[in-house]
KOLLUMRO-418810 format. One record per atom (N, C-alpha, C): atom name; x, y, z; residue number from 1. Coordinates in steps of 0.1 Angstrom, whole numbers. Layout:
% KOLLUMRO-418810
> at:x:y:z:i
> CA:X:Y:Z:NUM
...
This chain:
% KOLLUMRO-418810
> at:x:y:z:i
> N:133:681:-488:1
> CA:128:669:-496:1
> C:117:673:-505:1
> N:118:669:-518:2
> CA:108:673:-527:2
> C:95:666:-524:2
> N:84:673:-526:3
> CA:70:668:-523:3
> C:62:666:-535:3
> N:55:655:-536:4
> CA:46:653:-547:4
> C:34:662:-546:4
> N:28:665:-557:5
> CA:16:673:-558:5
> C:5:665:-552:5
> N:-2:670:-542:6
> CA:-13:663:-536:6
> C:-26:666:-544:6
> N:-31:658:-552:7
> CA:-43:660:-560:7
> C:-49:646:-564:7
> N:-60:647:-571:8
> CA:-66:634:-575:8
> C:-56:627:-585:8
> N:-54:614:-583:9
> CA:-44:607:-590:9
> C:-46:608:-605:9
> N:-58:605:-610:10
> CA:-61:604:-624:10
> C:-74:612:-627:10
> N:-74:619:-638:11
> CA:-87:624:-643:11
> C:-95:613:-649:11
> N:-107:615:-653:12
> CA:-115:605:-659:12
> C:-109:601:-673:12
> N:-102:610:-679:13
> CA:-97:607:-693:13
> C:-84:614:-696:13
> N:-75:607:-703:14
> CA:-63:613:-709:14
> C:-63:610:-724:14
> N:-62:620:-732:15
> CA:-64:618:-746:15
> C:-51:620:-754:15
> N:-47:610:-762:16
> CA:-35:610:-771:16
> C:-39:610:-785:16
> N:-30:609:-794:17
> CA:-33:609:-808:17
> C:-38:595:-813:17
> N:-34:584:-806:18
> CA:-38:571:-810:18
> C:-47:564:-800:18
> N:-45:567:-787:19
> CA:-53:561:-777:19
> C:-59:571:-767:19
> N:-69:567:-760:20
> CA:-75:574:-749:20
> C:-74:565:-737:20
> N:-70:571:-726:21
> CA:-69:564:-713:21
> C:-81:568:-704:21
> N:-88:559:-699:22
> CA:-99:562:-691:22
> C:-99:553:-678:22
> N:-106:557:-668:23
> CA:-107:548:-656:23
> C:-115:536:-660:23
> N:-111:525:-654:24
> CA:-118:512:-658:24
> C:-132:512:-653:24
> N:-141:505:-660:25
> CA:-155:503:-656:25
> C:-156:488:-652:25
> N:-165:485:-643:26
> CA:-167:471:-639:26
> C:-169:461:-650:26
> N:-175:465:-661:27
> CA:-177:456:-672:27
> C:-165:452:-680:27
> N:-154:459:-677:28
> CA:-141:455:-684:28
> C:-136:442:-679:28
> N:-142:436:-669:29
> CA:-137:423:-664:29
> C:-138:412:-675:29
> N:-147:414:-684:30
> CA:-148:404:-695:30
> C:-136:404:-704:30
> N:-131:415:-707:31
> CA:-118:416:-715:31
> C:-107:411:-707:31
> N:-106:413:-694:32
> CA:-95:408:-686:32
> C:-95:393:-685:32
> N:-107:387:-685:33
> CA:-109:372:-684:33
> C:-103:367:-697:33
> N:-105:373:-708:34
> CA:-100:368:-721:34
> C:-85:371:-723:34
> N:-81:383:-719:35
> CA:-66:386:-721:35
> C:-58:376:-712:35
> N:-61:375:-700:36
> CA:-52:368:-691:36
> C:-54:353:-691:36
> N:-63:348:-699:37
> CA:-63:334:-702:37
> C:-55:331:-715:37
> N:-49:340:-721:38
> CA:-41:339:-733:38
> C:-28:333:-730:38
> N:-24:321:-735:39
> CA:-11:315:-732:39
> C:1:324:-736:39
> N:-1:332:-746:40
> CA:11:341:-751:40
> C:13:352:-740:40
> N:2:358:-735:41
> CA:4:368:-725:41
> C:10:361:-712:41
> N:6:349:-709:42
> CA:12:342:-697:42
> C:27:340:-700:42
> N:31:336:-712:43
> CA:45:334:-715:43
> C:53:346:-713:43
> N:48:358:-716:44
> CA:56:370:-716:44
> C:55:377:-702:44
> N:45:374:-694:45
> CA:43:382:-683:45
> C:42:375:-669:45
> N:42:362:-669:46
> CA:40:355:-656:46
> C:52:346:-653:46
> N:55:345:-640:47
> CA:65:335:-636:47
> C:60:321:-639:47
> N:47:319:-636:48
> CA:41:306:-640:48
> C:39:305:-655:48
> N:41:293:-660:49
> CA:40:290:-674:49
> C:25:290:-679:49
> N:16:289:-670:50
> CA:2:287:-673:50
> C:-5:300:-671:50
> N:-16:303:-679:51
> CA:-24:315:-677:51
> C:-31:316:-663:51
> N:-35:327:-660:52
> CA:-42:329:-647:52
> C:-56:322:-647:52
> N:-60:317:-636:53
> CA:-73:310:-635:53
> C:-84:321:-633:53
> N:-96:318:-637:54
> CA:-107:328:-637:54
> C:-109:335:-623:54
> N:-108:327:-613:55
> CA:-109:333:-599:55
> C:-98:342:-596:55
> N:-86:339:-601:56
> CA:-74:348:-598:56
> C:-76:361:-605:56
> N:-81:360:-618:57
> CA:-84:373:-625:57
> C:-94:381:-619:57
> N:-105:375:-613:58
> CA:-115:383:-606:58
> C:-110:390:-594:58
> N:-101:383:-586:59
> CA:-96:389:-574:59
> C:-86:401:-578:59
> N:-78:398:-589:60
> CA:-69:408:-594:60
> C:-76:420:-599:60
> N:-87:418:-606:61
> CA:-95:430:-612:61
> C:-101:438:-601:61
> N:-107:431:-591:62
> CA:-114:438:-580:62
> C:-104:446:-571:62
> N:-92:441:-569:63
> CA:-83:448:-560:63
> C:-74:458:-567:63
> N:-69:454:-579:64
> CA:-59:462:-586:64
> C:-64:471:-597:64
> N:-76:468:-602:65
> CA:-81:475:-614:65
> C:-92:485:-610:65
> N:-102:481:-603:66
> CA:-113:489:-599:66
> C:-114:492:-584:66
> N:-104:487:-576:67
> CA:-105:488:-562:67
> C:-103:503:-558:67
> N:-106:507:-546:68
> CA:-105:521:-541:68
> C:-91:526:-542:68
> N:-81:518:-541:69
> CA:-67:523:-542:69
> C:-60:520:-555:69
> N:-68:515:-565:70
> CA:-62:512:-578:70
> C:-58:525:-586:70
> N:-46:524:-592:71
> CA:-41:534:-600:71
> C:-40:529:-615:71
> N:-51:525:-620:72
> CA:-52:518:-633:72
> C:-60:525:-643:72
> N:-56:525:-655:73
> CA:-63:531:-666:73
> C:-66:521:-678:73
> N:-78:522:-684:74
> CA:-81:514:-695:74
> C:-75:521:-708:74
> N:-69:513:-717:75
> CA:-64:518:-729:75
> C:-74:516:-740:75
> N:-80:527:-746:76
> CA:-89:526:-757:76
> C:-83:530:-770:76
> N:-86:523:-781:77
> CA:-82:528:-794:77
> C:-90:540:-797:77
> N:-83:551:-800:78
> CA:-90:564:-802:78
> C:-100:564:-814:78
> N:-96:558:-825:79
> CA:-105:558:-837:79
> C:-118:551:-835:79
> N:-118:540:-827:80
> CA:-130:532:-826:80
> C:-136:532:-811:80
> N:-128:537:-802:81
> CA:-132:536:-788:81
> C:-131:522:-782:81
> N:-126:513:-789:82
> CA:-125:499:-784:82
> C:-115:498:-773:82
> N:-118:490:-763:83
> CA:-109:487:-752:83
> C:-98:477:-757:83
> N:-86:480:-757:84
> CA:-75:472:-762:84
> C:-65:468:-751:84
> N:-65:475:-740:85
> CA:-55:471:-730:85
> C:-57:479:-717:85
> N:-47:478:-708:86
> CA:-47:484:-695:86
> C:-33:488:-691:86
> N:-32:499:-683:87
> CA:-19:503:-678:87
> C:-21:508:-664:87
> N:-11:508:-655:88
> CA:-13:511:-641:88
> C:1:515:-635:88
> N:-1:522:-623:89
> CA:10:523:-614:89
> C:7:515:-601:89
> N:17:510:-595:90
> CA:16:503:-582:90
> C:27:506:-573:90
> N:27:501:-561:91
> CA:38:503:-551:91
> C:41:518:-550:91
> N:32:527:-549:92
> CA:34:541:-548:92
> C:41:544:-535:92
> N:52:551:-536:93
> CA:60:555:-524:93
> C:59:571:-524:93
> N:50:576:-517:94
> CA:48:590:-517:94
> C:60:598:-511:94
> N:66:593:-501:95
> CA:78:601:-495:95
> C:89:602:-505:95
> N:91:592:-514:96
> CA:102:592:-523:96
> C:98:595:-537:96
> N:85:596:-540:97
> CA:80:600:-553:97
> C:83:589:-564:97
> N:81:577:-560:98
> CA:84:566:-569:98
> C:72:556:-571:98
> N:71:549:-582:99
> CA:61:539:-584:99
> C:66:529:-594:99
> N:59:518:-595:100
> CA:61:508:-605:100
> C:51:509:-616:100
> N:55:506:-628:101
> CA:46:508:-640:101
> C:43:494:-646:101
> N:31:492:-651:102
> CA:27:480:-657:102
> C:18:483:-669:102
> N:19:475:-680:103
> CA:10:477:-691:103
> C:7:464:-698:103
> N:-5:462:-703:104
> CA:-9:451:-711:104
> C:-17:456:-723:104
> N:-12:453:-735:105
> CA:-21:454:-747:105
> C:-26:441:-750:105
> N:-39:439:-746:106
> CA:-45:425:-745:106
> C:-50:420:-759:106
> N:-54:429:-767:107
> CA:-60:425:-780:107
> C:-49:423:-790:107
> N:-47:411:-795:108
> CA:-35:408:-804:108
> C:-35:416:-817:108
> N:-47:419:-822:109
> CA:-48:427:-834:109
> C:-44:442:-832:109
> N:-42:446:-820:110
> CA:-38:459:-817:110
> C:-23:460:-814:110
> N:-16:449:-815:111
> CA:-2:449:-813:111
> C:5:455:-825:111
> N:16:461:-823:112
> CA:24:467:-834:112
> C:19:480:-840:112
> N:9:486:-833:113
> CA:3:499:-838:113
> C:8:511:-830:113
> N:16:509:-820:114
> CA:21:520:-812:114
> C:12:524:-801:114
> N:2:516:-798:115
> CA:-8:520:-787:115
> C:-1:519:-774:115
> N:7:509:-771:116
> CA:13:507:-759:116
> C:24:518:-756:116
> N:31:521:-767:117
> CA:42:532:-766:117
> C:35:545:-762:117
> N:25:549:-769:118
> CA:18:561:-766:118
> C:12:561:-752:118
> N:5:550:-748:119
> CA:0:550:-735:119
> C:10:551:-724:119
> N:22:545:-726:120
> CA:33:547:-717:120
> C:38:561:-716:120
> N:39:567:-728:121
> CA:44:581:-728:121
> C:34:590:-720:121
> N:21:588:-722:122
> CA:10:595:-716:122
> C:11:593:-701:122
> N:13:581:-696:123
> CA:14:578:-682:123
> C:26:585:-676:123
> N:37:585:-683:124
> CA:49:592:-678:124
> C:47:607:-677:124
> N:40:613:-688:125
> CA:37:627:-687:125
> C:29:631:-675:125
> N:19:622:-672:126
> CA:10:624:-661:126
> C:18:623:-648:126
> N:26:612:-647:127
> CA:34:610:-635:127
> C:43:621:-631:127
> N:51:626:-641:128
> CA:61:636:-638:128
> C:55:650:-640:128
> N:47:652:-650:129
> CA:43:666:-652:129
> C:31:670:-643:129
> N:23:661:-639:130
> CA:11:665:-631:130
> C:12:661:-617:130
> N:16:648:-614:131
> CA:17:643:-601:131
> C:30:646:-593:131
> N:40:650:-600:132
> CA:52:654:-594:132
> C:60:642:-589:132
> N:59:631:-595:133
> CA:67:619:-591:133
> C:82:621:-596:133
> N:90:613:-590:134
> CA:105:615:-593:134
> C:110:603:-601:134
> N:105:591:-599:135
> CA:111:579:-605:135
> C:100:569:-608:135
> N:100:563:-620:136
> CA:91:552:-624:136
> C:99:540:-628:136
> N:96:529:-622:137
> CA:104:517:-625:137
> C:95:506:-631:137
> N:101:496:-636:138
> CA:94:484:-641:138
> C:103:472:-642:138
> N:97:460:-644:139
> CA:105:448:-645:139
> C:99:441:-658:139
> N:108:435:-666:140
> CA:104:429:-678:140
> C:114:417:-681:140
> N:108:406:-686:141
> CA:117:395:-689:141
> C:126:398:-701:141
> N:138:393:-701:142
> CA:148:395:-711:142
> C:144:391:-725:142
> N:135:381:-726:143
> CA:131:377:-739:143
> C:120:385:-745:143
> N:114:394:-738:144
> CA:104:403:-743:144
> C:110:415:-750:144
> N:117:412:-761:145
> CA:125:423:-767:145
> C:117:434:-773:145
> N:105:432:-778:146
> CA:97:443:-783:146
> C:94:453:-771:146
> N:90:447:-760:147
> CA:87:456:-748:147
> C:99:464:-744:147
> N:111:458:-744:148
> CA:123:465:-739:148
> C:126:476:-749:148
> N:125:474:-762:149
> CA:128:484:-772:149
> C:118:496:-770:149
> N:105:493:-768:150
> CA:95:503:-766:150
> C:98:511:-753:150
> N:101:504:-742:151
> CA:104:512:-730:151
> C:116:521:-732:151
> N:126:516:-739:152
> CA:138:525:-742:152
> C:134:537:-750:152
> N:125:535:-759:153
> CA:120:546:-767:153
> C:113:557:-758:153
> N:107:552:-748:154
> CA:100:561:-739:154
> C:109:567:-728:154
> N:121:563:-728:155
> CA:131:569:-719:155
> C:136:561:-708:155
> N:131:548:-707:156
> CA:135:539:-696:156
> C:150:534:-700:156
> N:157:532:-689:157
> CA:171:527:-691:157
> C:172:514:-682:157
> N:180:505:-687:158
> CA:183:492:-679:158
> C:192:496:-668:158
> N:188:493:-655:159
> CA:196:496:-644:159
> C:201:484:-636:159
> N:196:472:-641:160
> CA:201:460:-634:160
> C:193:448:-639:160
> N:196:436:-634:161
> CA:189:424:-638:161
> C:190:413:-627:161
> N:180:405:-626:162
> CA:180:393:-618:162
> C:184:382:-627:162
> N:196:377:-625:163
> CA:201:367:-635:163
> C:194:354:-634:163
> N:190:348:-646:164
> CA:184:335:-647:164
> C:173:333:-637:164
> N:164:342:-636:165
> CA:153:341:-627:165
> C:140:335:-632:165
> N:140:333:-645:166
> CA:128:327:-651:166
> C:131:316:-661:166
> N:125:305:-660:167
> CA:126:293:-669:167
> C:115:294:-680:167
> N:119:296:-692:168
> CA:109:297:-702:168
> C:115:293:-716:168
> N:107:285:-723:169
> CA:111:281:-737:169
> C:124:272:-736:169
> N:125:264:-725:170
> CA:136:255:-724:170
> C:149:260:-720:170
> N:149:272:-714:171
> CA:162:278:-709:171
> C:159:289:-699:171
> N:170:293:-692:172
> CA:169:303:-682:172
> C:171:317:-688:172
> N:163:327:-683:173
> CA:164:341:-688:173
> C:165:350:-676:173
> N:171:362:-678:174
> CA:172:372:-668:174
> C:158:380:-668:174
> N:156:386:-656:175
> CA:145:396:-655:175
> C:152:410:-654:175
> N:148:419:-663:176
> CA:154:432:-664:176
> C:147:442:-655:176
> N:155:450:-648:177
> CA:150:462:-641:177
> C:153:474:-649:177
> N:142:482:-651:178
> CA:144:495:-659:178
> C:137:506:-651:178
> N:142:518:-654:179
> CA:136:530:-647:179
> C:138:542:-656:179
> N:129:552:-653:180
> CA:131:566:-659:180
> C:129:576:-648:180
> N:138:586:-647:181
> CA:137:597:-637:181
> C:130:609:-643:181
> N:125:617:-634:182
> CA:119:630:-639:182
> C:128:638:-647:182
> N:141:638:-643:183
> CA:151:646:-650:183
> C:153:640:-664:183
> N:153:627:-666:184
> CA:154:621:-679:184
> C:142:625:-688:184
> N:130:624:-682:185
> CA:118:627:-689:185
> C:118:642:-693:185
> N:122:651:-685:186
> CA:122:665:-688:186
> C:132:668:-699:186
> N:144:662:-698:187
> CA:154:664:-709:187
> C:150:659:-722:187
> N:143:647:-723:188
> CA:138:642:-735:188
> C:127:651:-740:188
> N:118:656:-732:189
> CA:107:665:-736:189
> C:113:678:-742:189
> N:123:684:-735:190
> CA:129:696:-740:190
> C:136:694:-753:190
> N:142:682:-755:191
> CA:149:679:-767:191
> C:140:678:-779:191
> N:129:670:-776:192
> CA:119:668:-787:192
> C:112:682:-790:192
> N:110:690:-781:193
> CA:104:703:-784:193
> C:113:712:-792:193
> N:126:711:-789:194
> CA:136:719:-797:194
> C:137:713:-811:194
> N:137:700:-813:195
> CA:138:694:-826:195
> C:125:698:-834:195
> N:114:697:-828:196
> CA:101:700:-835:196
> C:101:715:-840:196
> N:107:724:-832:197
> CA:107:738:-836:197
> C:117:740:-848:197
> N:129:733:-847:198
> CA:139:735:-857:198
> C:135:728:-870:198
> N:127:717:-869:199
> CA:123:710:-881:199
> C:110:712:-886:199
> N:103:723:-882:200
> CA:89:726:-886:200
> C:88:728:-900:200
> N:97:735:-907:201
> CA:97:737:-921:201
> C:99:725:-929:201
> N:108:716:-924:202
> CA:111:704:-931:202
> C:99:694:-930:202
> N:93:694:-918:203
> CA:82:685:-916:203
> C:70:688:-925:203
> N:69:701:-929:204
> CA:57:705:-937:204
> C:59:699:-951:204
> N:71:695:-955:205
> CA:74:690:-969:205
> C:75:675:-968:205
> N:76:669:-957:206
> CA:78:654:-956:206
> C:66:647:-958:206
> N:67:635:-964:207
> CA:54:627:-965:207
> C:49:622:-952:207
> N:35:620:-951:208
> CA:29:616:-939:208
> C:36:604:-933:208
> N:39:604:-920:209
> CA:45:593:-912:209
> C:60:592:-913:209
> N:66:602:-921:210
> CA:80:600:-923:210
> C:88:601:-910:210
> N:83:609:-900:211
> CA:90:611:-887:211
> C:84:603:-876:211
> N:75:594:-879:212
> CA:68:587:-868:212
> C:76:576:-863:212
> N:76:575:-850:213
> CA:84:564:-844:213
> C:78:550:-847:213
> N:87:540:-849:214
> CA:82:527:-852:214
> C:72:522:-841:214
> N:60:519:-844:215
> CA:50:514:-834:215
> C:54:500:-829:215
> N:56:499:-816:216
> CA:59:486:-810:216
> C:50:483:-798:216
> N:46:471:-797:217
> CA:37:468:-786:217
> C:45:468:-773:217
> N:40:473:-763:218
> CA:47:474:-750:218
> C:43:463:-741:218
> N:52:458:-732:219
> CA:48:449:-722:219
> C:56:451:-710:219
> N:51:446:-698:220
> CA:59:447:-686:220
> C:54:436:-676:220
> N:63:432:-667:221
> CA:59:423:-657:221
> C:56:429:-644:221
> N:48:423:-636:222
> CA:44:428:-623:222
> C:51:420:-612:222
> N:62:425:-607:223
> CA:70:418:-598:223
> C:64:418:-584:223
> N:53:426:-582:224
> CA:48:428:-569:224
> C:37:417:-565:224
> N:32:410:-575:225
> CA:21:401:-572:225
> C:22:388:-579:225
> N:30:379:-574:226
> CA:31:366:-581:226
> C:19:357:-580:226
> N:11:360:-570:227
> CA:-2:352:-569:227
> C:-11:355:-580:227
> N:-13:368:-583:228
> CA:-22:373:-593:228
> C:-16:373:-607:228
> N:-4:369:-608:229
> CA:2:369:-621:229
> C:10:381:-625:229
> N:15:382:-637:230
> CA:24:393:-640:230
> C:19:399:-653:230
> N:20:413:-653:231
> CA:14:420:-664:231
> C:23:420:-676:231
> N:17:421:-688:232
> CA:25:421:-700:232
> C:25:436:-705:232
């Protein structure tokens, strides 16, 4: 049976080209209070149609974000160091090397800039490349099309759905189950590395941004805690 690497779950910081992931500080509760009171985030991420109440957010933050067992990272805009979102693993199954993934880009002016996509890729790199996990799964509502496209870009595939499990915007919608395996991640990483090597000469002549993936805001739902709400 494959074993996960036994080491500290997260370093203090993971650095990407657009975002920096850091462990949450207690003062980040103010941002959470603002984000999860947003009706649009509630629409995309909660079974309930209404935003989370302040006391729910406080309990959620204490237990799932800064608690001793929390596997949560703050998403900071690299250029400004501004806190723009949060991402996390939950339901860690050490024996089988699996976990659930969640992400919220809470600042609306940070949507569409690729921050969520890069944060997700960084979390997958850490999960598979450093921690030795085997499978990362998530749940997302069918109508959250931007999130689904972004997840597919990061290697997630749709593996099932709970039919008509959410009533929103006057109709029933499915909840999608998606996952990515370590073998999927490794194959994509190797393919990208090969393409980068083969295309290095062409890239040097291409205009800036010509090969950059379309930046799409990422979202996901948290199936594990309906009391505390669902992550976007």
